[in-house]
PyMOL commands that place a pseudoatom at each C-alpha (Angstrom):
pseudoatom trace, name=CA, resn=GLU, resi=1, chain=A, elem=C, hetatm=0, pos=[22.163, 43.527, -10.219]
pseudoatom trace, name=CA, resn=PRO, resi=2, chain=A, elem=C, hetatm=0, pos=[23.551, 45.571, -7.294]
pseudoatom trace, name=CA, resn=PRO, resi=3, chain=A, elem=C, hetatm=0, pos=[23.049, 49.339, -7.191]
pseudoatom trace, name=CA, resn=ALA, resi=4, chain=A, elem=C, hetatm=0, pos=[26.100, 51.218, -8.495]
pseudoatom trace, name=CA, resn=ASP, resi=5, chain=A, elem=C, hetatm=0, pos=[26.708, 52.823, -5.088]
pseudoatom trace, name=CA, resn=PHE, resi=6, chain=A, elem=C, hetatm=0, pos=[27.284, 49.369, -3.586]
pseudoatom trace, name=CA, resn=ILE, resi=7, chain=A, elem=C, hetatm=0, pos=[30.239, 48.687, -5.912]
pseudoatom trace, name=CA, resn=CYS, resi=8, chain=A, elem=C, hetatm=0, pos=[33.779, 49.645, -4.917]
pseudoatom trace, name=CA, resn=PRO, resi=9, chain=A, elem=C, hetatm=0, pos=[35.339, 51.730, -7.709]
pseudoatom trace, name=CA, resn=ILE, resi=10, chain=A, elem=C, hetatm=0, pos=[38.691, 50.020, -7.110]
pseudoatom trace, name=CA, resn=THR, resi=11, chain=A, elem=C, hetatm=0, pos=[37.646, 46.357, -6.927]
pseudoatom trace, name=CA, resn=THR, resi=12, chain=A, elem=C, hetatm=0, pos=[34.411, 46.670, -8.966]
pseudoatom trace, name=CA, resn=GLU, resi=13, chain=A, elem=C, hetatm=0, pos=[32.813, 44.291, -6.433]
pseudoatom trace, name=CA, resn=VAL, resi=14, chain=A, elem=C, hetatm=0, pos=[30.070, 44.777, -3.848]
pseudoatom trace, name=CA, resn=MET, resi=15, chain=A, elem=C, hetatm=0, pos=[31.600, 46.274, -0.709]
pseudoatom trace, name=CA, resn=SER, resi=16, chain=A, elem=C, hetatm=0, pos=[31.469, 44.504, 2.658]
pseudoatom trace, name=CA, resn=ASP, resi=17, chain=A, elem=C, hetatm=0, pos=[33.365, 47.127, 4.703]
pseudoatom trace, name=CA, resn=PRO, resi=18, chain=A, elem=C, hetatm=0, pos=[32.702, 50.481, 2.998]
pseudoatom trace, name=CA, resn=VAL, resi=19, chain=A, elem=C, hetatm=0, pos=[34.647, 53.524, 4.160]
pseudoatom trace, name=CA, resn=THR, resi=20, chain=A, elem=C, hetatm=0, pos=[34.556, 57.126, 2.986]
pseudoatom trace, name=CA, resn=ALA, resi=21, chain=A, elem=C, hetatm=0, pos=[37.781, 58.874, 1.976]
pseudoatom trace, name=CA, resn=ALA, resi=22, chain=A, elem=C, hetatm=0, pos=[38.600, 62.595, 1.871]
pseudoatom trace, name=CA, resn=ASP, resi=23, chain=A, elem=C, hetatm=0, pos=[37.288, 62.793, -1.712]
pseudoatom trace, name=CA, resn=GLY, resi=24, chain=A, elem=C, hetatm=0, pos=[33.785, 62.014, -0.411]
pseudoatom trace, name=CA, resn=HIS, resi=25, chain=A, elem=C, hetatm=0, pos=[33.610, 58.665, -2.223]
pseudoatom trace, name=CA, resn=SER, resi=26, chain=A, elem=C, hetatm=0, pos=[33.200, 55.251, -0.613]
pseudoatom trace, name=CA, resn=TYR, resi=27, chain=A, elem=C, hetatm=0, pos=[35.562, 52.333, -1.160]
pseudoatom trace, name=CA, resn=GLU, resi=28, chain=A, elem=C, hetatm=0, pos=[36.118, 48.839, 0.204]
pseudoatom trace, name=CA, resn=ARG, resi=29, chain=A, elem=C, hetatm=0, pos=[38.394, 49.379, 3.219]
pseudoatom trace, name=CA, resn=SER, resi=30, chain=A, elem=C, hetatm=0, pos=[41.102, 46.892, 2.210]
pseudoatom trace, name=CA, resn=ALA, resi=31, chain=A, elem=C, hetatm=0, pos=[41.247, 48.238, -1.359]
pseudoatom trace, name=CA, resn=ILE, resi=32, chain=A, elem=C, hetatm=0, pos=[41.603, 51.919, -0.422]
pseudoatom trace, name=CA, resn=GLU, resi=33, chain=A, elem=C, hetatm=0, pos=[44.110, 51.059, 2.315]
pseudoatom trace, name=CA, resn=ARG, resi=34, chain=A, elem=C, hetatm=0, pos=[46.280, 49.298, -0.305]
pseudoatom trace, name=CA, resn=TRP, resi=35, chain=A, elem=C, hetatm=0, pos=[45.864, 52.318, -2.623]
pseudoatom trace, name=CA, resn=LEU, resi=36, chain=A, elem=C, hetatm=0, pos=[46.840, 54.801, 0.099]
pseudoatom trace, name=CA, resn=ALA, resi=37, chain=A, elem=C, hetatm=0, pos=[49.892, 52.739, 1.051]
pseudoatom trace, name=CA, resn=THR, resi=38, chain=A, elem=C, hetatm=0, pos=[51.575, 54.011, -2.126]
pseudoatom trace, name=CA, resn=LYS, resi=39, chain=A, elem=C, hetatm=0, pos=[49.529, 57.035, -3.243]
pseudoatom trace, name=CA, resn=SER, resi=40, chain=A, elem=C, hetatm=0, pos=[47.974, 60.171, -1.742]
pseudoatom trace, name=CA, resn=THR, resi=41, chain=A, elem=C, hetatm=0, pos=[45.483, 60.834, -4.527]
pseudoatom trace, name=CA, resn=SER, resi=42, chain=A, elem=C, hetatm=0, pos=[41.835, 59.949, -5.100]
pseudoatom trace, name=CA, resn=PRO, resi=43, chain=A, elem=C, hetatm=0, pos=[41.395, 56.771, -7.170]
pseudoatom trace, name=CA, resn=LEU, resi=44, chain=A, elem=C, hetatm=0, pos=[38.415, 58.396, -8.884]
pseudoatom trace, name=CA, resn=THR, resi=45, chain=A, elem=C, hetatm=0, pos=[39.481, 61.991, -9.481]
pseudoatom trace, name=CA, resn=GLY, resi=46, chain=A, elem=C, hetatm=0, pos=[43.275, 61.808, -9.359]
pseudoatom trace, name=CA, resn=GLU, resi=47, chain=A, elem=C, hetatm=0, pos=[43.226, 64.871, -7.090]
pseudoatom trace, name=CA, resn=GLU, resi=48, chain=A, elem=C, hetatm=0, pos=[45.504, 65.052, -4.061]
pseudoatom trace, name=CA, resn=LEU, resi=49, chain=A, elem=C, hetatm=0, pos=[43.645, 64.019, -0.905]
pseudoatom trace, name=CA, resn=GLU, resi=50, chain=A, elem=C, hetatm=0, pos=[43.646, 66.549, 1.945]
pseudoatom trace, name=CA, resn=PHE, resi=51, chain=A, elem=C, hetatm=0, pos=[44.063, 63.679, 4.429]
pseudoatom trace, name=CA, resn=THR, resi=52, chain=A, elem=C, hetatm=0, pos=[44.240, 59.895, 4.300]
pseudoatom trace, name=CA, resn=ARG, resi=53, chain=A, elem=C, hetatm=0, pos=[42.022, 59.074, 7.282]
pseudoatom trace, name=CA, resn=LEU, resi=54, chain=A, elem=C, hetatm=0, pos=[39.119, 56.790, 6.392]
pseudoatom trace, name=CA, resn=PHE, resi=55, chain=A, elem=C, hetatm=0, pos=[35.666, 56.910, 7.952]
pseudoatom trace, name=CA, resn=PRO, resi=56, chain=A, elem=C, hetatm=0, pos=[33.316, 53.911, 8.241]
pseudoatom trace, name=CA, resn=ASN, resi=57, chain=A, elem=C, hetatm=0, pos=[30.210, 54.323, 6.103]
pseudoatom trace, name=CA, resn=HIS, resi=58, chain=A, elem=C, hetatm=0, pos=[27.709, 52.622, 8.415]
pseudoatom trace, name=CA, resn=THR, resi=59, chain=A, elem=C, hetatm=0, pos=[24.668, 53.713, 6.414]
pseudoatom trace, name=CA, resn=LEU, resi=60, chain=A, elem=C, hetatm=0, pos=[26.021, 52.245, 3.176]
pseudoatom trace, name=CA, resn=ARG, resi=61, chain=A, elem=C, hetatm=0, pos=[27.034, 49.027, 4.935]
pseudoatom trace, name=CA, resn=ARG, resi=62, chain=A, elem=C, hetatm=0, pos=[23.517, 48.666, 6.356]
pseudoatom trace, name=CA, resn=MET, resi=63, chain=A, elem=C, hetatm=0, pos=[21.944, 49.304, 2.931]
pseudoatom trace, name=CA, resn=ILE, resi=64, chain=A, elem=C, hetatm=0, pos=[24.198, 46.693, 1.291]
pseudoatom trace, name=CA, resn=ARG, resi=65, chain=A, elem=C, hetatm=0, pos=[23.329, 44.110, 3.964]
pseudoatom trace, name=CA, resn=GLN, resi=66, chain=A, elem=C, hetatm=0, pos=[19.591, 44.790, 3.548]
pseudoatom trace, name=CA, resn=TRP, resi=67, chain=A, elem=C, hetatm=0, pos=[19.927, 44.391, -0.229]
pseudoatom trace, name=CA, resn=GLN, resi=68, chain=A, elem=C, hetatm=0, pos=[21.858, 41.126, 0.182]
pseudoatom trace, name=CA, resn=GLU, resi=69, chain=A, elem=C, hetatm=0, pos=[19.236, 39.720, 2.557]
pseudoatom trace, name=CA, resn=ALA, resi=70, chain=A, elem=C, hetatm=0, pos=[16.307, 40.639, 0.293]
for i in range(1, 70): cmd.bond("trace and resi %d" % i, "trace and resi %d" % (i + 1))
show_as sticks, trace
zoom trace
């Protein structure tokens, strides 16, 4: 069973390309990009996002890969 932090809140699947949004939460890149194409709110909180730029979450990606290889 994967740790909860490894699961994208949009897809409910283990992330392969996690990014962090302005709400401080991590999402699968393709899923949050689709979300932001039509919305400017956080999928988790519903609050308006200050900006829509996404940042790679290298640490989370590394942790997921280590878990998958174990």
